[in-house]
PLY file of the C-alpha trace (Angstrom):
ply
format ascii 1.0
element vertex 464
property float x
property float y
property float z
element edge 463
property int vertex1
property int vertex2
end_header
-35.81 21.44 -15.77
-36.50 22.48 -12.55
-33.59 24.29 -10.57
-33.37 25.83 -7.17
-30.70 28.36 -6.60
-28.69 28.24 -3.48
-26.88 31.57 -4.05
-29.58 33.94 -5.23
-27.52 34.50 -8.30
-26.96 33.18 -12.04
-26.51 29.40 -12.31
-24.28 29.68 -15.18
-21.14 27.78 -15.08
-19.19 30.34 -16.71
-19.97 32.95 -14.12
-17.82 35.96 -14.12
-15.16 36.70 -11.24
-17.46 39.30 -9.63
-20.60 36.97 -9.30
-18.70 34.43 -7.36
-19.69 33.72 -4.01
-18.37 32.75 -0.56
-19.96 30.94 2.16
-23.65 30.09 1.47
-26.30 29.25 3.80
-28.35 26.03 3.36
-31.70 27.46 2.51
-33.40 27.64 -0.08
-30.72 25.31 -1.91
-27.79 23.45 -0.81
-25.03 25.37 1.28
-21.42 25.27 1.95
-21.71 23.54 5.21
-24.06 20.69 3.78
-21.70 20.44 0.80
-18.53 19.94 2.81
-20.26 17.73 5.45
-21.49 15.57 2.65
-18.05 15.11 0.91
-16.06 14.65 4.15
-18.57 12.23 5.70
-18.49 10.28 2.32
-14.66 10.22 2.19
-14.14 9.09 5.97
-16.93 6.34 5.66
-15.67 4.68 2.54
-11.98 4.95 3.75
-12.40 4.12 7.46
-14.55 1.03 6.59
-11.90 -0.18 3.90
-8.88 -0.21 6.58
-8.01 -3.70 7.52
-4.86 -3.06 10.00
-2.67 -5.70 10.86
-2.56 -7.11 14.35
-0.99 -5.27 17.32
-1.23 -6.73 20.84
-0.95 -3.07 22.48
-4.37 -1.28 21.65
-2.35 1.94 21.39
-0.10 1.11 18.35
-3.22 -0.81 16.70
-5.10 2.57 17.05
-2.03 4.74 15.73
-1.42 1.96 12.88
-5.27 2.50 11.83
-4.85 6.36 11.91
-1.63 5.90 9.77
-3.41 3.92 7.34
-6.04 6.38 6.99
-3.63 9.23 6.59
-1.99 7.27 3.74
-5.19 6.70 1.84
-6.25 10.55 2.30
-2.83 11.46 0.88
-2.06 8.78 -1.79
-5.04 6.33 -1.94
-3.15 4.38 -4.86
-0.43 3.08 -2.32
-3.03 1.88 -0.20
-4.70 -0.07 -3.11
-1.32 -1.49 -4.07
-0.65 -2.83 -0.62
-4.06 -4.42 -0.65
-3.56 -6.00 -4.17
-0.04 -7.25 -2.90
-1.27 -8.79 0.29
-4.21 -10.62 -1.75
-1.33 -11.91 -4.02
0.56 -13.24 -1.21
-2.31 -14.72 0.40
-3.34 -16.51 -2.86
0.35 -17.68 -3.36
0.41 -19.10 0.19
-3.21 -21.20 -0.69
-1.64 -22.41 -3.61
1.76 -23.55 -1.97
-0.27 -25.23 0.78
-3.06 -26.84 -1.06
-1.56 -30.32 -1.38
-0.56 -30.14 2.23
-3.86 -29.30 3.66
-6.05 -30.98 1.33
-7.29 -27.74 -0.08
-8.58 -26.67 3.26
-6.33 -23.89 3.76
-8.37 -20.80 2.46
-7.64 -17.07 1.65
-9.15 -16.20 5.23
-6.49 -18.24 7.08
-3.78 -17.01 4.47
-4.69 -13.38 5.28
-4.97 -14.15 8.97
-1.21 -15.50 8.88
-0.22 -12.83 6.84
-1.61 -9.95 9.11
0.93 -11.22 11.70
-1.65 -12.83 13.69
-0.19 -16.32 14.35
3.04 -16.21 16.97
5.06 -18.35 19.00
6.34 -18.36 22.37
9.75 -17.89 23.19
11.64 -17.38 26.53
11.86 -13.74 26.05
8.44 -13.08 24.54
6.79 -13.71 21.41
7.68 -13.85 17.58
5.70 -13.68 14.54
5.04 -16.84 12.31
5.47 -15.67 8.80
3.45 -17.36 6.01
6.60 -18.79 4.37
7.43 -20.36 7.99
3.76 -21.87 8.25
4.23 -23.39 5.04
7.63 -24.72 5.78
6.49 -26.25 8.83
3.79 -28.12 6.93
6.34 -29.43 4.44
8.44 -30.56 7.11
5.70 -32.67 8.55
6.30 -30.61 12.04
2.55 -29.81 11.99
-0.53 -31.15 10.58
-3.41 -29.22 9.22
-5.80 -31.34 11.18
-4.56 -29.51 14.37
-5.13 -26.07 12.88
-8.10 -25.25 15.41
-5.50 -25.79 18.06
-3.38 -23.15 16.63
-6.26 -20.70 16.29
-6.82 -21.15 12.68
-10.37 -22.30 12.81
-12.26 -20.28 10.03
-15.11 -20.05 12.86
-12.65 -18.53 15.40
-11.10 -16.03 12.75
-14.60 -14.65 11.81
-15.47 -14.55 15.57
-12.33 -12.49 16.34
-12.89 -10.38 13.33
-14.66 -7.13 14.13
-16.14 -6.19 10.68
-19.42 -4.07 11.36
-22.20 -4.80 8.76
-24.17 -1.79 9.79
-20.97 0.51 9.04
-20.51 -1.32 5.78
-24.02 -0.91 4.66
-24.02 2.89 5.73
-20.81 3.42 3.88
-22.36 1.67 0.71
-25.60 3.84 1.01
-23.74 7.07 1.30
-21.23 6.37 -1.51
-24.15 5.04 -3.66
-26.07 8.19 -3.03
-23.05 10.57 -3.46
-22.02 9.08 -6.85
-25.63 9.19 -8.15
-26.07 12.73 -6.94
-22.88 13.63 -8.88
-24.13 11.96 -12.06
-27.48 13.67 -11.90
-25.90 17.20 -11.31
-23.82 16.61 -14.42
-26.95 15.39 -16.43
-28.59 18.68 -15.59
-25.41 20.78 -16.63
-24.64 21.76 -12.98
-20.94 21.89 -11.98
-19.50 19.88 -9.31
-17.26 21.51 -6.60
-13.52 20.88 -6.38
-14.39 19.02 -3.00
-16.88 16.85 -4.70
-14.39 15.82 -7.49
-11.59 14.93 -5.24
-14.33 12.70 -3.13
-15.31 11.03 -6.31
-11.70 10.26 -7.13
-11.18 8.18 -4.13
-14.05 5.76 -4.72
-12.80 3.58 -7.38
-9.48 3.06 -5.41
-11.23 2.49 -2.36
-13.42 0.10 -3.95
-10.88 -2.13 -5.42
-8.85 -2.06 -2.41
-11.94 -3.44 -0.42
-12.35 -6.01 -3.03
-8.77 -7.17 -2.40
-9.36 -7.12 1.43
-12.78 -8.58 1.35
-11.89 -11.74 3.09
-9.26 -10.35 5.24
-10.33 -10.31 9.02
-10.71 -7.07 10.44
-9.57 -5.33 13.60
-8.30 -8.47 15.36
-6.90 -7.51 18.70
-5.39 -10.76 20.15
-3.14 -12.86 18.05
-3.00 -16.59 18.32
-0.04 -17.57 20.36
1.28 -21.29 20.05
4.13 -23.37 21.09
6.44 -24.68 18.22
6.80 -28.52 17.79
10.12 -30.04 18.93
12.98 -29.54 16.16
16.36 -30.52 15.42
18.85 -27.71 16.00
19.34 -27.44 12.19
15.49 -27.28 11.63
15.30 -24.47 14.27
18.06 -22.49 12.61
16.42 -22.91 9.17
13.00 -22.05 10.55
14.35 -18.74 12.13
16.15 -17.80 9.08
13.11 -17.64 7.42
11.59 -14.92 9.49
10.83 -11.82 6.91
11.33 -9.13 9.61
11.82 -9.17 13.46
10.45 -5.60 14.05
7.17 -6.87 15.05
8.30 -9.47 17.60
7.86 -8.62 21.29
11.15 -9.98 22.73
12.32 -6.60 23.68
15.28 -6.74 21.52
16.44 -3.84 19.36
13.65 -1.95 17.67
11.03 -4.40 18.14
7.41 -3.39 18.56
8.27 0.15 18.47
6.20 3.13 17.74
7.88 3.53 14.20
6.36 0.24 13.02
3.12 1.86 12.58
4.42 3.72 9.58
6.09 0.68 7.97
4.35 -1.59 5.27
3.87 -5.02 6.50
6.91 -6.89 5.07
6.15 -9.42 2.46
7.51 -12.87 1.69
8.73 -12.07 -1.71
11.10 -9.49 -0.32
12.62 -11.97 1.80
13.05 -14.57 -0.85
14.73 -11.79 -3.24
17.17 -11.08 -0.39
18.02 -14.67 0.19
18.35 -15.36 -3.42
20.69 -12.19 -3.91
22.92 -13.44 -0.76
23.29 -16.98 -2.05
24.33 -15.43 -5.59
26.81 -13.41 -3.80
28.19 -16.17 -1.74
28.42 -18.58 -4.72
30.33 -15.82 -6.56
32.62 -15.38 -3.53
33.40 -19.16 -3.32
34.16 -19.26 -7.24
36.57 -16.38 -6.94
38.11 -17.87 -3.89
38.54 -21.11 -5.86
40.14 -19.14 -8.64
42.62 -17.33 -6.35
43.70 -20.50 -4.99
44.37 -22.00 -8.40
46.39 -19.02 -9.36
48.36 -19.05 -6.17
48.94 -22.75 -6.80
50.35 -21.76 -10.35
52.51 -18.90 -8.61
54.60 -21.36 -6.69
55.94 -23.16 -9.64
56.43 -19.88 -11.74
59.21 -17.44 -12.20
59.69 -14.24 -9.77
58.17 -12.26 -12.54
55.00 -14.43 -12.80
54.76 -14.56 -9.23
54.61 -10.78 -8.92
51.87 -10.62 -11.46
49.87 -13.28 -9.87
50.12 -11.35 -6.54
49.00 -7.88 -8.22
46.12 -9.83 -10.02
45.03 -11.05 -6.45
45.34 -7.67 -5.03
43.20 -6.47 -7.60
40.73 -9.14 -7.28
40.45 -8.51 -3.38
40.05 -4.47 -4.08
37.49 -5.22 -6.66
35.59 -7.70 -4.27
35.37 -5.30 -1.61
33.97 -2.58 -4.08
31.13 -5.04 -4.96
30.54 -5.98 -1.42
29.29 -2.45 -0.81
26.37 -3.05 -3.14
25.54 -6.71 -2.09
22.57 -7.30 -0.42
23.85 -8.95 2.89
21.80 -9.49 5.85
22.90 -6.42 7.89
23.07 -3.97 5.04
19.59 -4.98 3.64
18.03 -4.52 7.22
19.75 -1.38 8.46
20.89 0.82 5.31
18.91 0.03 2.70
15.81 2.09 2.75
12.85 0.72 0.28
10.64 3.47 -1.15
8.49 0.96 -3.21
8.98 -2.68 -4.07
6.59 -4.76 -6.55
5.79 -8.52 -6.13
7.43 -9.73 -9.44
4.45 -11.93 -10.13
2.38 -8.86 -10.27
4.93 -6.50 -12.09
5.60 -9.00 -14.84
2.13 -10.17 -15.22
0.66 -9.46 -18.61
-2.88 -9.66 -17.39
-2.76 -7.66 -14.31
-0.28 -4.85 -15.02
-2.67 -2.79 -17.55
-5.27 -2.81 -14.93
-2.57 -1.59 -12.23
-1.58 1.00 -14.60
-5.34 2.19 -15.26
-6.17 2.45 -11.57
-2.86 4.08 -10.65
-3.98 6.66 -13.38
-7.60 7.08 -11.99
-7.32 9.43 -9.21
-5.57 12.02 -11.01
-7.67 11.70 -14.14
-10.99 11.79 -12.20
-9.76 15.39 -10.70
-9.82 16.46 -14.69
-13.73 16.41 -14.30
-13.21 19.93 -12.63
-11.14 21.20 -15.80
-13.55 23.85 -16.64
-14.94 24.49 -13.15
-14.78 28.07 -12.14
-11.86 28.76 -9.88
-11.19 32.02 -7.75
-8.27 33.19 -10.14
-7.13 31.67 -13.48
-3.77 30.75 -11.80
-5.37 28.64 -9.25
-7.52 26.87 -12.18
-4.29 26.20 -14.21
-2.38 25.00 -10.94
-5.51 22.72 -10.43
-5.13 21.49 -14.02
-1.46 21.03 -13.94
-1.33 19.31 -10.63
-4.12 16.57 -11.82
-1.85 15.95 -14.97
1.38 15.75 -13.01
-0.53 13.18 -10.50
-1.14 11.07 -13.28
2.12 11.22 -15.04
4.27 11.05 -11.93
2.32 7.96 -10.49
2.59 6.32 -13.86
6.45 6.75 -13.90
6.76 5.66 -10.45
5.07 2.36 -10.58
7.18 1.25 -13.53
10.26 0.85 -11.39
10.12 -2.72 -9.80
12.15 -1.80 -6.88
12.81 1.82 -5.87
15.72 2.24 -2.90
16.77 5.54 -1.45
20.42 4.95 -2.97
22.19 6.40 -5.93
22.30 3.88 -8.84
22.49 5.99 -11.89
20.16 8.41 -13.65
17.19 6.34 -13.42
17.50 6.51 -9.61
16.77 10.31 -9.76
13.90 9.65 -12.00
12.50 7.02 -9.45
12.73 9.30 -6.38
11.52 12.46 -8.09
8.41 10.79 -9.30
6.71 10.16 -5.90
7.92 13.73 -4.64
6.09 15.57 -7.70
3.27 13.02 -6.70
2.86 14.27 -3.16
3.59 17.87 -4.32
0.67 17.59 -6.86
-1.57 16.49 -4.16
-0.62 19.48 -1.86
-1.55 21.56 -4.61
-4.80 19.97 -4.92
-5.74 19.93 -1.66
-4.71 23.46 -1.24
-7.02 24.26 -4.12
-9.89 22.69 -2.77
-9.70 24.59 0.59
-8.95 27.84 -1.21
-11.93 27.43 -3.58
-14.51 28.10 -1.15
-13.61 31.49 -0.77
-14.73 32.64 -4.10
-16.75 29.56 -5.90
-19.14 29.37 -8.57
-22.63 29.91 -7.25
-23.74 27.26 -9.76
-22.22 24.64 -7.37
-24.87 25.38 -4.91
-27.84 25.16 -7.31
-29.95 21.96 -7.02
-32.40 20.12 -9.16
-35.79 18.51 -8.12
-35.49 14.68 -7.56
-39.09 13.76 -6.54
-39.68 12.58 -10.15
-36.77 10.18 -9.90
-36.91 6.83 -8.32
-33.49 7.54 -7.04
-35.05 9.89 -4.28
-35.95 6.80 -2.15
-32.24 6.83 -1.15
0 1
1 2
2 3
3 4
4 5
5 6
6 7
7 8
8 9
9 10
10 11
11 12
12 13
13 14
14 15
15 16
16 17
17 18
18 19
19 20
20 21
21 22
22 23
23 24
24 25
25 26
26 27
27 28
28 29
29 30
30 31
31 32
32 33
33 34
34 35
35 36
36 37
37 38
38 39
39 40
40 41
41 42
42 43
43 44
44 45
45 46
46 47
47 48
48 49
49 50
50 51
51 52
52 53
53 54
54 55
55 56
56 57
57 58
58 59
59 60
60 61
61 62
62 63
63 64
64 65
65 66
66 67
67 68
68 69
69 70
70 71
71 72
72 73
73 74
74 75
75 76
76 77
77 78
78 79
79 80
80 81
81 82
82 83
83 84
84 85
85 86
86 87
87 88
88 89
89 90
90 91
91 92
92 93
93 94
94 95
95 96
96 97
97 98
98 99
99 100
100 101
101 102
102 103
103 104
104 105
105 106
106 107
107 108
108 109
109 110
110 111
111 112
112 113
113 114
114 115
115 116
116 117
117 118
118 119
119 120
120 121
121 122
122 123
123 124
124 125
125 126
126 127
127 128
128 129
129 130
130 131
131 132
132 133
133 134
134 135
135 136
136 137
137 138
138 139
139 140
140 141
141 142
142 143
143 144
144 145
145 146
146 147
147 148
148 149
149 150
150 151
151 152
152 153
153 154
154 155
155 156
156 157
157 158
158 159
159 160
160 161
161 162
162 163
163 164
164 165
165 166
166 167
167 168
168 169
169 170
170 171
171 172
172 173
173 174
174 175
175 176
176 177
177 178
178 179
179 180
180 181
181 182
182 183
183 184
184 185
185 186
186 187
187 188
188 189
189 190
190 191
191 192
192 193
193 194
194 195
195 196
196 197
197 198
198 199
199 200
200 201
201 202
202 203
203 204
204 205
205 206
206 207
207 208
208 209
209 210
210 211
211 212
212 213
213 214
214 215
215 216
216 217
217 218
218 219
219 220
220 221
221 222
222 223
223 224
224 225
225 226
226 227
227 228
228 229
229 230
230 231
231 232
232 233
233 234
234 235
235 236
236 237
237 238
238 239
239 240
240 241
241 242
242 243
243 244
244 245
245 246
246 247
247 248
248 249
249 250
250 251
251 252
252 253
253 254
254 255
255 256
256 257
257 258
258 259
259 260
260 261
261 262
262 263
263 264
264 265
265 266
266 267
267 268
268 269
269 270
270 271
271 272
272 273
273 274
274 275
275 276
276 277
277 278
278 279
279 280
280 281
281 282
282 283
283 284
284 285
285 286
286 287
287 288
288 289
289 290
290 291
291 292
292 293
293 294
294 295
295 296
296 297
297 298
298 299
299 300
300 301
301 302
302 303
303 304
304 305
305 306
306 307
307 308
308 309
309 310
310 311
311 312
312 313
313 314
314 315
315 316
316 317
317 318
318 319
319 320
320 321
321 322
322 323
323 324
324 325
325 326
326 327
327 328
328 329
329 330
330 331
331 332
332 333
333 334
334 335
335 336
336 337
337 338
338 339
339 340
340 341
341 342
342 343
343 344
344 345
345 346
346 347
347 348
348 349
349 350
350 351
351 352
352 353
353 354
354 355
355 356
356 357
357 358
358 359
359 360
360 361
361 362
362 363
363 364
364 365
365 366
366 367
367 368
368 369
369 370
370 371
371 372
372 373
373 374
374 375
375 376
376 377
377 378
378 379
379 380
380 381
381 382
382 383
383 384
384 385
385 386
386 387
387 388
388 389
389 390
390 391
391 392
392 393
393 394
394 395
395 396
396 397
397 398
398 399
399 400
400 401
401 402
402 403
403 404
404 405
405 406
406 407
407 408
408 409
409 410
410 411
411 412
412 413
413 414
414 415
415 416
416 417
417 418
418 419
419 420
420 421
421 422
422 423
423 424
424 425
425 426
426 427
427 428
428 429
429 430
430 431
431 432
432 433
433 434
434 435
435 436
436 437
437 438
438 439
439 440
440 441
441 442
442 443
443 444
444 445
445 446
446 447
447 448
448 449
449 450
450 451
451 452
452 453
453 454
454 455
455 456
456 457
457 458
458 459
459 460
460 461
461 462
462 463
């Protein structure tokens, strides 16, 4: 085995503390700067290319939203993979719901386009988003026809023309990632250690790949939405249509917090959240009607009863009103759900209860922390830092698996499980901070073997 030492000292992975090295020049092996550049460029290329931001009319908000998504990927790549999965699931559901209404002509690319807030309608004060459930409803009501989809900016050719997917950037990212993975495999095959930064870079790749799989057909970097005029509707139809809006935060009527800077941090609201909110509100209204009917019956009975019975009925009604007020504080009404309830995490029920997809979701949720365990025996500057890295990697796996097993996590006390659901993501972020800090600190005193190289001229892979 031919090795070239980049540090001029022993290449044994079990180097002692006094043999550790700091900054290493590029010659004759690889150096610190080249290693850092290779890892950072690989991370940037594979994460930036995968970002498929939603549509903003203002270029500033579009750019800031992309930067926010990039930041989220770096801090917690599992969350962006989950977002990709849930958008894909919603797009597939829309295609299924519209299949009979469009003759099967509405495809995933159309569903993604509508789901990324690219279809809007004019109002006297500005523009409002047409959400996937609203578009499906318009088709169901016969208010629009799929034959006119090109007039609504839903021609597949027009969508692809608007999409700014750069094939060169994708090819460059694929080549860089492929070479990085091959290089890491070859180093391990030659019993050469990987640096902590290389391990972290490898950990991003599976999650970025699965995210890109889900977003493969999603248009990219669209700057101008399709703006249309709604068809004529009866007043009842218009009310029903507007009530189906998932959120008003992305409308541009200049009302409230619409189109504000804060929306760049928010996940795109999903239809299943609106459906769950409407269902809960409907159940609460039905229960209120039943209680009102029961109360009216008791009052009617009380008019024919003795004074003692009337007093008992009055006390019962009073207790019922108090109980109703207490329960209403926990019911998801329109104002409470939109202004007070802070949702930390929310799973699409079809994914959460899927016996086929859920095991795979759990596997990918654990993959990021699990791949960090590659550096379990890597030499760290101190024993404390080594065990901090190990503990952080294990904590990352455990806390993420715990967090994703809650279908909905809300920033509101609801019992002991609430504490677990809220603490788990905090522990995950703590583990990420520890691992990021460990990566940076490790370069001050690293195992010299991470700079050793092998001769690749005898391998076909060198043509990359």
